[in-house]
N, C-alpha and C positions, 0 to 999 in steps of 0.2 A: 444384303439381299442378293442371293444367288439366282442366276437364270437357269431354267430347266431346259436349255437348248444350247447349241454350239454357235450357230450363225448369229451375227449381231444385227442390230437395227440402227440405222442412222435416221434421225428425224430433223427435218428442216424447220427452223423457227421463222415466224413471220407474223402478220397481223392477227391470225387466228390463235397464235401461241406465244404471245409476248409477255404475259404477266407471270409472276412467280408461281402462282397456284397452278396455272396450266402447264408450265414447264415441269413442275413436280408430278402432275398427273400423267404426262407423257413418259416420264422416267418410270413411274410405277406401272404403267401399261406395257413397258418393255423397251423403251429407247435406251441405247447404250452410249451413243455419241450424238452430239447436237451439231447441226450445220448452220452456219451463219452465211447467208447468200448475199454477197456484196454487190450483186446486180441490182438489188433493191434496198431501199432504206438508207438512212443516214448513219455515219459512224457511231454517233451517240446512242442510236437505237440498238445497234449491235452490242455496244459496251454494256448497256443496261441488261441485255439478255445474258451476256457473258458473266456479269456480276451475279445475276440470279442463279446461274448454273454453279458457280463456285460456292455460293451459300448452300445450295442444295447438296453439293458434294460434301461439304463439311458436316451437314446435318446427317447425311446418310452414311458417312464414313466409307465412301465408295468412290474410287477415282472415276471421273467422267470426262471423256474426251470432247474437245471443241474443235470443229473443222471450219476454217474460213475458206469460202469459195470465191475466188477472184472472178470478176466479170469477164475479162479478156476483151479482145477487139470485137465490137459488134458493128455490123454494116446495116444501115437502114436507108430507105428511100427518103427524099425530102418531101415537101408538101405537095399535095395534089389539089388542083382547082376544084372547089366543091367538096373536097375531102375524100372523093371516091370516084373511080371510073371503072368501066367494064371492058376487059380486053377479049377479043375474039380470036379463035384459032386461025392461024394463017396470016394474021395482020402483021405489019411491020411495027416495031416499037424501038425507040431510041432512049438511051441513058446518056446523060452528060453532066458536066460540072456546073452548069448554069443554075442560079438560084431562083429562076422564074418558076411560077407554079406549074406543075405537071398537068397533062391532059391525056386524051386518048391516044396521042401519037408519041408522047415523050414524057420522061420524068427526071427530076434531078436526083443524082446519086453522088453525094458530096464526099467521095473517097477516091483520091487519085490512085491509091494502091490497088484498088479493084481493077481499074483499066490496065494497070501495069501487069497484072496477073493473067488477064484474059487473052485468048487466042481464038482464031476463027474455028468454029465448031464447038467451042466450050458452051456449057450450059449455065444459065442463071435461073435460080429458083427464088420466088417471092412467097412470103407468107407461109413459111414451113413447107414449101414445095407444092402449094395448091395451084400456083401459077408458074408455068415453066416456059422458057424461051431459049433459042439457040443463037449464038453469036454468028453473024454473017460478015461483019466488018468492025474493026476496032482500031482506035488510036489512043494517044496518051490522055485524051480528055473526053472520049465518047465511046459508045458501043452501039452498033445497029444490030437489031435482033429480029427474029421471026418467032411469033408466039406459037408454041406447040401444044400447050394446055392453057386454055383461057379461063377467065374468071375475074372477079372484082379485085382491084388493088386500092389501097387507101394510104393516107399519111403515115409515114414512119414505119411501114411494114419492113420486117427483116429480110435480108438478102443473103442467100447461100450460093457458093460457087463450087459445086461438086467437081472434083477432079482437078481443080486449080490450086497450086501451092502459092500462097500469098507471100510477097516479099516484105514481111514485117515481123516484129517481135510478138510473141504471145502476151507480152506485158505492156499495157498502155500506161500512160502517165497516171491515170486514175488508179490502176492496179498497184503501181509503185507506192502511191500515197496510202492506199488501203493496206498494203502489205506492211508498211512501217507501223501503221496504227495497230494492226493485229499483233505483230510481234512485240510491240511495246506493252501490250496488255496481256500477253501470255497465251495466245492460241496454241493448240497442240499440233494441228495439221493445217497445211496450206494447199488448197487444190488449184491447179493451174488449168485454165480453160483453153480450148482450141489449140492443143499441142499439135504441131505438124512435124517436128523433127527433134532429135535428141538435144540439139543446141538450145532449144526452148527450155528444156528441163535444167540443163546445165546453168543457164542464165539465172533461173530462179534459185537453184541451190546455192549459187555464189552469194546472192542477196540475203537468203535466209541464214546462211553461215551457221547451221547446226542449231538454231534457236527453235526450230519446229521441224516436223517431218513433212516431206514433200509428196503430194499425190498428183499424178498426171491424169487428166480427164481425156479420154479418147473419144473425140467427137468428129474428127476429120479423117477421111479415108487415107490421106497421105501418111498419117501416123502409123497405120497398120502395116505399111511397107517396111518400117523400121522398128517393129514392135519390140523385139528382143533388146535393142539398144535403149529404148525408152524405159522398158521395165528395169533394166540394169541400173539406170541413173535415178530411178524413182524409189521412194520408200513404200508406195502403194499405188494402185491403179483404180480408176473409176471407169466403168463401161457406161458412158453417158449416151444412152440410146436415143435421146431426143434428137439432137442435131445429127448424130451418126445415122439415124433412121431417115433423116431428110436427104442426106447426101449419098446414101447407099440404097440400092433397091431393097424394098422391105424383105424380100425372100433371102437376102444375104445376111441380115442382121442376126438371126438366131445362131447361124453357124459361126459368125465372127465373135459373138458373145461367148460361145463355148471355147473357141480357140484362145481368146484372151484369158478366160478363167483358167484354162489348162496351163497356159504359159506362165501365168502368175503363180500357180501352185508349184510348178517345177522350180521356179526361182525362189520360192519361199517368201513372196511378197503378198501382203493382203490385197484382195481385190473386191471392189464394191460394185454391185449391179444396181443401176439407177434409172429413173425416169418412167413415169406412167405405170408403176407396178400395181397400184390400186386406184387408178385414175378416176373411176366412177365414184369412189368414196369422197371425192371433193364435194359432191352434192347429194350422195346417197349413203344411208347407214350401213349398207352391205355391198361387197364387191360383186362383179360378174364372175361366173364360173371360169371364164377364160383368164381373168386376172388372177384368181386363186391358183390356177395351173401355172401361170407365168411365174409367180412367186415361188411355187414349189419347184419348178424347173431349175431356177437359180440355186436353190438349196441342194437339190440332187446333184447339180454340177460341182458343188463344193465351194461356192462363193463364201468369202469371209463375212460379208455384210450385204444387206439390202437397204436401199434408201427410199424414204418417203420425201417427196418434194412438196408440190402444191397441196397434197393431201393433208399435211400437218401445218404448212405455212399459211395457207389461205382458204382451206376447206371448212365445211360446216361440221365435220366429224373428225377432228384431228386425233382425239384420244381413241375413238373407236377404230380408226384406221390403224393406229399403232397396235392396239390390242388384237385386231384381226391378223396383222402380219405376224405378231408373236405366236398366235394360235396356229397359223399355217405352218410356220417354221417348226414349231414343237411337234406337230402331228407328222410332218414329213420325216423328221429325225427319229420318230418311233417306228417308222415303216421298216420291216425287215429288208426290203429292197434297197433302202438308203445305204446301209453299210456295204452292200455288194457294189453299188455304184462308186462310193467313196474309195473303197479298197482297190477296185479295179484301176482307178486312175492315180493311185499313189505314186509319186515320183521316186526314182531311184536315189538313195542317199549319195551325196557328194563325198569324195574320198578325203574327208577331214575328220578330226577328232570330234568336234561338236555334232556333226551329222551322224557319225557312228554312235555316239552316246544317245542322241535323240531317237534314232531308229531303234536302238536297243531298249530304251525306256518304254517305247510303245509296245514292243513285243513282250517285255518282261511284265508290264502292267496287265496286259491281256492274259498272259500265262498264269500269273499268280492271283488274278482276280483283284487287283489293287483298287482302292476306292478312288484314287486320283494320282496324277503325276504332278509333282511340285518342282517348279524351276526357280532357282535363284538367279537373278539377272540384274545387270547394271544398265547396259545399253538397250536391253530388250531382245537381243539376238538369240539368247538361249530359249526364251519363250516362243519366239517366232519359229525356231527350228522344230520345237516340239509341236507347234501348231501345224507346220508343214506336213507332219506325219499323219495328221487327222486321226489321233488315237480314239478308242471307243470309251475312254474315261475322261473326265474333266481335267483341265490343266489349271493349276493354281500358280500364277506368276507372282513371285515375291520380289520386291525391289525397294531399295532405299531412295530411289530417284522418283519424285512425284511426276516429273515430266514423262518418264518412261512408263509409269503406271497408267497415265492418261492416254498415251499413244496406244498402249496395248489393249485398250478398250475396244479397238477395231478388229483385233485378231480373233480368228475362229477358235472357239473353245477355251479361250484364256480368261480366267477370273483373276483380275489383277488386284493386288493388295500392296499398299504402300506401308512399309514397316522398316524398322531399324536393321542395319546390316548385321551379319553374323561374322564371327571370327574363328570358330572352331566347329568340328563335326558334331559335338554334343549339342551345342546351342542350335545348330542347323536342324537337327532332327527334332528337337523339342519345339522350336518355333513352327516348323512345318506341321507337326501334329496338332499343336495348339490352334493354329489358324484353320486347319482342315476341319477340326471339330467345331470351332466357333462359327464358321460360315456354312455349316451343314453339309459338308462333303464326306465326312467320315465319323465313325463311332469307335469306341474302344474295341480292340480285337481285330480291326481291319488293318490292311497294309497300305503303305504309300511308297511310290517310287520317286526318289528325289534325285535331281540332277543339279550340279553346280560346277563352278570353276575354282580351282585352287592354284595360286593363292586366292582367297576369297576377295571379292570386289574387283577382280580383274576383268574388264570387258572382253567378251568374245572368247573366253578361255574355258569353255565347258569341257571338263575332263574327268568328272566323277559321277558315278551312278550308285545310289544306295537304296536298299530296300529296308524300310523301317516299319515297326509295329506301332499302332496307336494305342497308348496305354490309358 
């Protein structure tokens, strides 16, 4: 089953999409990779979904990626007397470590690390920024604030600290348990939440030890100050606009999204744009026009993938949301302006043999009117370099490593195929042509541009470009 588009779709599984039939429907509607959100549900729930994905993969004979998304540190208020109070603009309000029920003057905040990170003048946001206060006085176990934006607060509402760097790891003990569970059962990607610094990514990479690819979620403004380093340490990046949009002014988020996408394209690292893309489709069968434009903007920018969260995990129309995103992406990529935007932002090739071959493959494929570019890859780097070039023909990524095939399901334009390795040029050409015809990319008489590394099977050794006829 080939996709008639280049950008990929990540669909989150949850209560609305747990059974095997629904997962299959999401895949048929356009989902390329499935996200397991470990902020919700029990490990055994996620395992049942993972097993269903693997059965679907075997049935469809198409590699399907699985992304586990770690919860990360979450800060929440303690309990409020009566469950809810209303805060007024200009009033004083205190947070402390006491476990007594909160009231209109104070609330429990059972996180010592929050007080350690705060300073006079810092902001505290509650309930996704709906209620905001500024710190006037702070100690190791309290913070006294003045309310700048009032409103209701209630039990267990989330707490954000924009501008404050928290003195803690991005991995909680729960995350470490979940990570081991996911790696034991063969997830392909691990997403790290609330990355603040490159050290957070390095810590996860050490624990993963090559058993999965690492995706850094950019949700904290602090991460943007060291963006290049975080990208360098990551295998992919997610622009998680939910929390990022809480801690940054709304007018800054679109520009930051474009900057992150461009930086990832330069680095040749896949980038996912996420959160509230078709949010109204949680409860409505069609999106707003603004949401359709939002999805389109990410595609015009050249994002590798777009993600559906609550739309598919807990919404009333999970399949319809996936189908709608599929249609929007396909329509944008048919727009003549799309190629102008993509080509204008194409990064300059790095001075390496693999980059030179990949850039040449794009140009040759365009010049000779090839049906597709075929990449032979072991680690995935050959296909990713081809994807970085954003060619105007599909990329068929052939690999003997099933883990590589699954990870490549995230990469722009790559149709990944798990197949036996080749040992000589003749079998390389024959297999490329056979798969291109079988999967609907080429017919007899068309040409393919093939890249590979010699000796065959050597990771990262792309050094051959071949033009072949399909017979």
